[in-house]
C-alpha positions as CSV (number, residue, x, y, z in Angstrom):
1,M,10.9,-53.9,-46.4
2,R,10.3,-50.7,-44.3
3,F,9.1,-47.6,-45.8
4,P,9.7,-44.2,-44.4
5,I,7.1,-42.1,-42.9
6,P,6.2,-39.3,-44.6
7,L,7.1,-35.9,-42.7
8,W,3.6,-34.8,-43.2
9,H,2.3,-37.9,-41.3
10,L,4.7,-37.5,-38.3
11,L,3.5,-33.9,-38.3
12,W,-0.3,-34.8,-38.0
13,I,0.6,-37.3,-35.1
14,S,2.5,-34.7,-33.2
15,I,-0.9,-32.4,-33.6
16,L,-3.1,-34.9,-32.6
17,L,-0.9,-35.9,-29.5
18,V,-0.3,-32.5,-28.2
19,P,-4.0,-32.2,-26.9
20,R,-4.0,-35.4,-25.0
21,I,-0.6,-34.9,-23.3
22,H,-1.8,-31.3,-22.3
23,A,-5.0,-32.9,-20.8
24,A,-2.8,-35.6,-18.9
25,S,-1.1,-32.9,-17.3
26,P,-3.4,-30.0,-16.5
27,R,-2.2,-26.8,-14.8
28,P,-2.4,-27.0,-11.0
29,P,-5.0,-24.4,-9.8
30,N,-4.0,-20.8,-8.5
31,V,-4.7,-19.7,-5.1
32,L,-5.9,-16.4,-4.2
33,F,-5.7,-16.3,-0.3
34,I,-7.0,-12.9,1.2
35,I,-7.1,-12.2,4.9
36,A,-8.4,-9.0,6.3
37,D,-7.2,-7.4,9.6
38,D,-9.8,-7.4,13.0
39,L,-12.7,-7.8,10.8
40,G,-15.3,-9.4,12.9
41,Y,-17.3,-12.6,12.4
42,G,-20.5,-10.4,11.8
43,D,-18.9,-7.4,9.5
44,L,-19.9,-8.9,6.1
45,G,-23.3,-8.9,4.6
46,C,-23.2,-12.7,3.9
47,F,-22.6,-13.0,7.7
48,G,-25.4,-11.3,9.0
49,Q,-24.2,-7.4,8.7
50,R,-27.0,-4.9,8.0
51,H,-25.0,-1.6,7.8
52,I,-22.0,-2.1,5.7
53,R,-22.2,-2.9,2.0
54,T,-20.2,-5.7,1.0
55,P,-21.5,-6.7,-2.5
56,H,-18.6,-8.5,-3.9
57,L,-17.9,-10.7,-0.9
58,D,-21.7,-11.5,-0.7
59,Q,-21.4,-12.6,-4.5
60,L,-18.2,-14.5,-3.7
61,A,-20.3,-16.4,-0.7
62,R,-23.1,-17.3,-3.4
63,E,-20.4,-18.4,-5.5
64,G,-18.7,-21.0,-3.1
65,M,-19.1,-22.2,0.2
66,R,-19.5,-20.2,3.5
67,L,-17.3,-21.6,6.3
68,T,-19.4,-20.9,9.6
69,R,-17.2,-22.5,12.1
70,L,-13.9,-21.2,11.3
71,Y,-11.4,-20.3,14.0
72,S,-8.3,-17.9,13.7
73,G,-4.6,-19.2,14.3
74,N,-4.9,-17.0,17.3
75,A,-6.4,-13.8,19.1
76,V,-4.0,-11.4,17.4
77,C,-2.3,-10.6,14.3
78,A,1.1,-12.1,14.0
79,P,0.8,-15.4,15.9
80,S,-2.5,-16.1,13.8
81,R,-0.9,-15.6,10.7
82,C,2.4,-17.9,11.9
83,V,-0.4,-20.8,12.5
84,L,-1.7,-20.3,9.1
85,L,1.4,-20.3,7.2
86,T,3.1,-23.1,9.0
87,G,0.0,-25.5,9.9
88,Q,1.2,-25.6,13.6
89,H,-1.3,-24.7,16.3
90,P,-0.3,-22.2,19.1
91,G,1.0,-24.5,21.2
92,H,3.7,-25.6,18.8
93,A,3.9,-22.6,16.8
94,V,7.2,-20.4,16.7
95,V,5.4,-17.1,17.0
96,R,2.8,-16.7,19.6
97,D,2.5,-13.3,20.2
98,N,3.0,-9.8,18.8
99,R,6.9,-8.7,19.8
100,E,8.4,-5.7,18.0
101,V,11.9,-5.2,17.4
102,Q,13.8,-2.1,16.5
103,P,14.0,-0.1,14.5
104,E,10.9,-2.2,12.5
105,G,9.6,-5.3,12.4
106,Q,8.4,-8.2,14.7
107,V,10.0,-11.5,16.0
108,G,9.4,-13.9,13.3
109,L,9.8,-17.2,11.8
110,P,13.5,-18.6,11.6
111,A,15.4,-19.4,8.7
112,G,14.4,-22.8,6.7
113,M,10.8,-22.9,8.3
114,T,8.4,-24.9,6.2
115,T,5.7,-22.2,5.1
116,L,2.9,-22.7,2.8
117,A,4.6,-20.2,0.4
118,R,8.0,-22.1,0.4
119,L,5.8,-25.4,-0.6
120,F,4.3,-23.7,-3.4
121,Q,7.5,-22.0,-4.4
122,E,9.5,-25.7,-4.3
123,R,6.5,-26.6,-7.0
124,G,7.1,-23.9,-9.2
125,Y,4.6,-21.5,-8.4
126,A,5.1,-17.8,-8.6
127,T,4.5,-16.7,-5.0
128,G,3.5,-13.1,-3.7
129,A,2.7,-11.3,-0.6
130,F,0.6,-7.9,-0.7
131,G,-0.2,-6.3,2.6
132,K,1.2,-6.6,6.3
133,W,3.8,-9.2,7.0
134,G,4.5,-8.8,10.8
135,L,6.7,-12.2,11.0
136,G,10.2,-11.0,10.6
137,A,11.8,-7.8,10.0
138,P,13.4,-6.4,6.8
139,G,16.5,-8.5,6.1
140,S,16.2,-10.9,8.9
141,P,15.4,-15.0,8.5
142,G,11.8,-14.0,8.8
143,D,11.6,-11.3,5.9
144,P,9.1,-12.6,3.4
145,L,11.6,-13.1,0.9
146,R,13.5,-15.8,3.0
147,Q,10.0,-17.8,3.5
148,G,8.9,-18.7,0.3
149,F,7.9,-15.4,-1.4
150,D,9.3,-14.2,-4.8
151,R,7.7,-10.9,-4.4
152,F,6.4,-8.7,-1.7
153,F,5.1,-5.2,-1.4
154,G,3.5,-3.9,1.6
155,Y,4.3,-3.2,5.3
156,N,6.7,-5.2,7.0
157,C,6.1,-4.1,10.7
158,Q,2.5,-4.4,12.3
159,R,3.4,-1.1,14.1
160,Q,3.8,0.7,11.1
161,A,0.7,-0.5,9.6
162,H,-1.3,1.3,12.3
163,N,-1.2,4.3,9.7
164,H,-2.9,4.1,6.6
165,Y,-0.9,6.7,5.2
166,P,2.6,5.9,6.2
167,N,5.8,7.6,4.7
168,H,7.2,4.1,3.4
169,L,6.4,0.7,2.4
170,W,8.5,-2.0,1.3
171,D,9.0,-3.1,-2.3
172,D,10.7,-6.5,-2.1
173,D,13.6,-5.7,0.0
174,R,13.7,-2.2,-1.0
175,Y,12.7,0.7,1.3
176,L,10.0,2.7,-0.9
177,P,9.5,6.3,0.3
178,L,5.8,7.6,-0.3
179,K,4.4,10.9,-0.8
180,N,3.4,11.3,2.6
181,A,4.5,13.2,5.4
182,A,5.6,11.4,8.6
183,F,3.0,11.5,11.4
184,S,2.3,9.5,14.4
185,A,-1.0,7.2,14.4
186,Y,-1.5,8.2,18.2
187,Q,-2.9,11.5,18.6
188,H,-5.5,13.4,20.2
189,L,-7.4,16.2,18.7
190,P,-6.0,19.3,20.0
191,K,-8.3,21.2,22.4
192,S,-8.2,24.3,20.2
193,A,-9.4,22.4,17.2
194,D,-13.3,22.3,16.2
195,P,-14.3,18.5,16.2
196,A,-17.0,19.5,13.8
197,D,-14.9,21.0,11.2
198,P,-13.5,18.7,8.7
199,E,-10.4,20.7,8.2
200,S,-9.4,19.7,12.1
201,Y,-8.5,16.2,10.7
202,R,-6.6,17.2,7.6
203,G,-3.3,16.7,9.4
204,Y,-4.3,12.8,9.9
205,V,-4.4,11.7,6.0
206,G,-1.9,11.7,3.1
207,S,-1.8,12.0,-0.4
208,E,-1.1,8.1,-1.2
209,Y,-3.2,5.4,0.6
210,A,-1.0,2.4,1.5
211,P,-4.1,-0.2,1.0
212,D,-4.8,1.2,-2.7
213,L,-0.9,0.9,-3.8
214,I,-0.8,-2.6,-2.2
215,H,-4.1,-3.5,-4.2
216,E,-2.4,-2.4,-7.6
217,Q,0.6,-4.3,-7.0
218,A,-1.4,-7.4,-6.2
219,L,-3.5,-7.0,-9.5
220,R,-0.1,-6.5,-11.4
221,F,1.2,-9.9,-9.9
222,I,-1.5,-11.6,-10.9
223,R,-1.5,-10.0,-14.5
224,E,2.2,-10.9,-14.8
225,N,1.8,-14.6,-13.8
226,R,-1.6,-15.2,-15.9
227,D,0.4,-18.3,-17.6
228,R,1.8,-20.0,-14.8
229,P,0.3,-21.2,-11.3
230,F,0.4,-18.5,-8.9
231,F,-0.3,-18.4,-4.9
232,C,-1.1,-14.8,-4.3
233,F,-1.4,-13.9,-0.5
234,V,-3.4,-10.5,0.2
235,P,-3.1,-9.8,4.1
236,T,-4.7,-6.6,3.7
237,T,-4.6,-3.7,6.5
238,I,-8.3,-3.1,6.4
239,P,-10.5,-2.4,8.9
240,H,-7.2,-2.4,11.4
241,L,-6.9,1.0,13.1
242,A,-6.4,3.9,12.5
243,L,-9.6,5.0,11.0
244,Q,-8.6,6.4,7.8
245,V,-10.2,6.2,4.4
246,P,-10.1,8.6,1.2
247,E,-12.8,11.1,0.8
248,D,-14.6,9.1,-2.1
249,S,-15.2,5.9,0.2
250,L,-16.0,8.3,3.1
251,K,-19.0,10.0,1.2
252,E,-20.6,7.0,0.8
253,Y,-21.6,6.6,4.2
254,E,-21.4,10.3,5.3
255,G,-24.8,11.2,7.0
256,T,-26.1,7.3,7.3
257,F,-25.5,7.1,10.9
258,A,-25.7,9.0,13.8
259,E,-22.4,10.4,14.9
260,A,-20.0,11.9,17.6
261,P,-16.7,12.7,16.7
262,Y,-14.0,10.8,18.0
263,L,-11.0,12.9,19.8
264,G,-8.4,10.1,20.1
265,E,-9.2,9.7,23.7
266,H,-9.2,5.8,23.4
267,S,-5.7,5.6,21.4
268,Y,-4.9,6.0,17.6
269,L,-6.2,8.8,15.4
270,P,-9.4,11.0,15.9
271,H,-12.0,10.9,13.2
272,R,-15.0,13.4,12.6
273,T,-17.1,10.6,11.5
274,P,-16.0,7.2,13.0
275,H,-19.1,5.0,12.2
276,A,-19.1,5.9,8.5
277,A,-15.0,5.5,8.5
278,Y,-15.5,2.0,9.9
279,A,-18.1,1.1,7.1
280,A,-16.2,3.1,4.4
281,M,-13.0,1.0,4.9
282,I,-14.8,-2.4,4.6
283,T,-16.6,-1.4,1.6
284,R,-13.6,0.0,0.0
285,M,-11.8,-3.5,0.8
286,D,-14.5,-5.1,-0.9
287,R,-14.5,-3.3,-3.9
288,Q,-10.9,-4.0,-4.3
289,I,-11.8,-7.7,-3.8
290,G,-14.1,-7.3,-6.6
291,R,-11.5,-5.8,-8.8
292,L,-9.4,-8.8,-8.3
293,M,-12.3,-11.2,-9.2
294,A,-12.8,-9.3,-12.2
295,L,-9.2,-9.5,-13.2
296,I,-9.3,-13.4,-12.7
297,A,-12.4,-13.4,-14.9
298,E,-11.0,-11.0,-17.6
299,L,-7.9,-13.3,-17.7
300,G,-10.3,-16.6,-18.1
301,L,-8.8,-17.9,-15.0
302,Q,-12.0,-18.5,-12.8
303,E,-12.1,-22.2,-13.0
304,D,-8.2,-22.3,-12.3
305,T,-8.4,-20.3,-9.1
306,V,-9.2,-20.9,-5.7
307,V,-10.2,-18.1,-4.1
308,V,-10.1,-17.9,-0.1
309,F,-11.3,-14.9,2.1
310,T,-11.1,-14.8,6.1
311,S,-9.9,-12.5,8.7
312,D,-7.1,-13.0,11.2
313,N,-8.9,-12.6,14.5
314,G,-12.1,-11.0,15.9
315,P,-13.1,-7.4,16.0
316,L,-11.7,-4.8,18.3
317,W,-13.1,-3.8,21.6
318,D,-16.0,-1.3,21.7
319,R,-14.5,2.4,21.6
320,L,-10.6,1.4,20.8
321,G,-9.5,3.9,18.3
322,G,-13.2,5.3,17.8
323,T,-14.6,2.2,16.7
324,D,-18.2,0.9,17.6
325,T,-18.4,-2.8,17.2
326,A,-21.3,-3.3,19.4
327,F,-23.1,-0.8,17.0
328,F,-21.9,-2.8,13.9
329,D,-22.6,-6.3,15.8
330,S,-19.2,-7.1,14.4
331,A,-18.9,-10.2,16.6
332,A,-22.5,-11.1,15.6
333,G,-23.3,-11.6,19.3
334,L,-20.7,-13.6,20.3
335,R,-18.5,-13.3,23.6
336,G,-15.0,-11.3,23.5
337,R,-13.4,-9.6,21.1
338,K,-9.5,-9.1,19.5
339,G,-7.1,-10.6,22.0
340,S,-9.4,-12.9,23.7
341,L,-10.1,-17.0,23.4
342,Y,-14.0,-16.4,23.7
343,E,-15.6,-17.1,20.4
344,G,-15.9,-13.4,19.4
345,G,-12.0,-12.9,19.4
346,V,-11.3,-16.0,17.0
347,R,-14.1,-17.1,15.3
348,V,-14.2,-15.6,11.8
349,P,-15.6,-15.5,8.6
350,G,-14.7,-17.6,5.8
351,I,-15.6,-17.9,2.2
352,V,-13.8,-20.4,-0.3
353,S,-15.0,-20.2,-3.9
354,W,-13.6,-22.8,-6.9
355,P,-15.9,-23.0,-9.7
356,G,-16.7,-26.1,-11.0
357,H,-15.1,-27.8,-7.9
358,I,-16.9,-26.4,-4.8
359,R,-20.4,-26.3,-5.2
360,T,-22.2,-22.8,-5.2
361,G,-24.2,-21.4,-2.5
362,T,-23.1,-24.1,0.3
363,E,-22.3,-23.9,4.0
364,S,-19.9,-25.9,6.2
365,R,-20.5,-25.9,10.0
366,R,-17.6,-28.2,10.3
367,R,-15.0,-26.9,13.0
368,I,-12.0,-25.6,11.2
369,G,-8.7,-24.1,12.4
370,F,-6.1,-21.9,10.4
371,E,-3.7,-24.7,10.8
372,D,-5.9,-26.7,8.7
373,W,-5.4,-24.4,5.5
374,L,-2.0,-25.6,4.6
375,P,-2.8,-29.3,4.2
376,T,-6.1,-28.3,2.3
377,L,-4.3,-26.3,-0.1
378,M,-1.9,-29.0,-0.7
379,E,-4.5,-31.5,-1.2
380,L,-6.7,-29.4,-3.7
381,V,-3.7,-28.3,-6.0
382,G,-3.0,-32.1,-6.0
383,W,-0.2,-32.8,-3.4
384,K,-1.8,-34.4,-0.8
385,D,1.0,-37.1,-0.8
386,Q,3.5,-34.4,-0.4
387,T,1.9,-32.6,2.6
388,P,4.7,-32.4,5.1
389,G,4.5,-34.5,8.3
390,G,4.0,-33.4,11.7
391,L,1.5,-30.6,11.3
392,D,-1.5,-30.2,13.3
393,G,-3.5,-28.9,10.4
394,I,-5.9,-31.7,9.2
395,S,-7.1,-31.2,5.5
396,F,-10.8,-30.3,5.1
397,A,-10.8,-30.6,1.1
398,P,-13.2,-33.4,1.4
399,T,-15.7,-30.9,2.8
400,L,-15.0,-28.3,0.3
401,R,-15.7,-30.9,-2.4
402,G,-19.1,-31.9,-0.8
403,R,-18.0,-35.1,0.7
404,R,-18.8,-36.2,4.3
405,Q,-16.1,-36.0,6.7
406,A,-15.2,-36.8,10.2
407,E,-15.5,-33.9,12.8
408,R,-12.1,-32.6,14.2
409,P,-11.2,-34.4,17.3
410,Y,-10.1,-31.2,18.8
411,L,-8.9,-27.8,18.4
412,Y,-6.3,-26.2,20.6
413,R,-5.5,-22.6,21.4
414,E,-3.2,-20.8,23.5
415,F,-2.2,-17.1,24.0
416,P,0.2,-15.8,26.7
417,A,-0.8,-12.0,26.4
418,Y,-4.1,-10.3,27.7
419,G,-3.7,-12.1,31.0
420,G,-2.7,-15.3,29.6
421,Q,-5.2,-18.0,28.2
422,Q,-6.1,-21.3,26.8
423,A,-8.8,-22.9,25.0
424,A,-9.8,-26.1,23.6
425,W,-13.0,-27.5,21.7
426,M,-14.3,-31.1,21.6
427,G,-17.6,-31.7,20.0
428,R,-20.2,-29.4,21.1
429,W,-18.0,-28.3,24.1
430,K,-15.3,-25.7,24.9
431,A,-12.8,-25.0,27.7
432,V,-11.4,-21.7,28.4
433,R,-8.9,-20.6,31.1
434,Q,-8.3,-17.3,31.8
435,N,-5.8,-15.3,33.8
436,L,-2.8,-17.9,33.4
437,N,-0.2,-14.8,33.4
438,P,-1.7,-12.4,36.0
439,K,-0.3,-9.0,36.6
440,E,-1.0,-9.4,40.3
441,K,-0.7,-12.5,42.4
442,P,-1.8,-15.7,40.9
443,T,-5.3,-16.9,42.2
444,G,-5.4,-20.5,41.1
445,V,-6.0,-21.8,37.9
446,R,-9.9,-22.5,37.2
447,T,-11.3,-24.3,34.0
448,E,-14.7,-22.9,32.7
449,L,-17.0,-25.2,30.3
450,Y,-19.3,-24.0,27.8
451,D,-21.7,-26.0,25.4
452,L,-21.6,-24.2,22.3
453,E,-24.6,-26.0,21.0
454,R,-26.7,-24.6,23.7
455,D,-25.1,-21.6,24.2
456,P,-23.0,-20.2,21.5
457,N,-22.2,-17.0,23.1
458,E,-20.8,-18.6,26.4
459,T,-23.1,-17.2,29.1
460,R,-23.3,-20.3,31.4
461,D,-20.4,-22.0,32.8
462,L,-21.2,-25.7,33.1
463,A,-17.7,-26.9,34.6
464,A,-19.3,-27.9,38.0
465,E,-21.8,-30.1,36.5
466,H,-19.5,-32.0,34.4
467,P,-16.2,-32.5,36.2
468,R,-15.2,-35.7,34.0
469,R,-15.5,-33.6,31.2
470,V,-13.5,-30.7,32.6
471,A,-10.7,-33.5,33.8
472,A,-10.6,-34.6,30.2
473,F,-9.9,-31.1,28.7
474,E,-7.3,-30.3,31.2
475,R,-5.4,-33.5,30.3
476,L,-5.9,-32.2,26.5
477,L,-4.6,-28.7,27.6
478,A,-1.6,-30.1,29.5
479,R,-0.6,-32.3,26.5
480,E,-0.8,-29.7,23.9
481,H,1.5,-26.9,25.1
482,M,5.1,-27.0,24.2
483,P,7.5,-24.6,26.1
484,S,8.9,-21.7,23.7
485,P,12.0,-19.9,24.9
486,E,11.0,-16.9,22.6
487,F,7.5,-16.7,24.2
488,P,7.5,-18.0,27.8
489,F,4.3,-19.1,29.4
490,P,5.6,-19.9,33.1
491,I,2.5,-21.6,34.3
492,L,2.2,-23.7,31.3
493,D,5.9,-24.4,31.0
494,R,6.1,-25.7,34.9
495,Q,3.4,-28.4,34.1
496,P,4.0,-31.9,34.4
């Protein structure tokens, strides 16, 4: 004879089972991915900077792992970000240079592209991008809302982002007017103006500082999605030119450095104290990152959030727009700057933190490329088996978890601009080719060879001493380039 189970008994069984069911299906981790704009390898305190204060990023490095051999996707903004979001290296990526479309935007990603954001979106994540886009004009197939992001706030166009006091931003697909008068980000100080008088520079600021507005929207996105997994992508515009920062931040550094006013003679906007402005921009960015981390702690999400910080390429060339990257040692002694495939143009700082999963205060010297982020994050959040095929990226999740991992067999970069360049890394060796798209008559292709272990600053070309190694690199350089109709590279497109 069967006896009915009392209702109270069923209730207790259900209560006891709930925690077990929840434990068997844990919430996948959030991802907060912050990418600075033109920040050099040596611009952070935790990477050796002595003049600029970055306490929150230094703390993040102490709480996680520093990546000391991380390479950006390319030597300038848009193609670097394309590599990051698609997992394809520059020889296969669809965006290979910065190219504007009118009236606003850049040549961008095509419809249906597999992006990191789309992969998160398809798996139930809230996805938001806050900052500079540059991978497709408003309303085009490359618009961030058509590439996997539920939410976007910031600059669609990289050129518009040269002014940190713009007259508008984009709020999803809505043109958002700001309380800033329109003015060009490229001006000289009038000859009639006094360079030492702060009033001479009042026309180069506005009332609404775009990085602050964008930051507030990123905070809001995290608050609103605290109860579900989120991918929060923050491609900040700092410290990209023009040199512009609110007075409260500037005052932190005024009088700290020997200064000569920048009058606008090397493009962008004049500034009375350019050293102080550059340092203040970075410290303000650091403070905003501190606020993001504080919010995650307030919401109790530290152990549920993977935090990544890096930069899209190396620092600017000295004096451009009033910057002095030599004074700050922004490239940490490395050869080259933004636009170059020498180390200073593409080697960038990297920090990853995930309490309880990534050991604190650690460092990885494994060579990593931006294309590796897509498969790495897929593995960290539990979707290793769902990583798309045909990627150039290789997951370094085992390295982040403290396990031994084989070195990357090679890393490849190409860039059709700045004269046309190629580079590849294998083991301790690096090959570089310059002037592949010369403005003058071609003089022949030459491959340089450097031993980065003994010569990290690429001062001694060893190609003549290692012809077989050079030949192996040249086969690799030829193999990894795929012609692109949008971004022709004639000398490489013609090779067998």
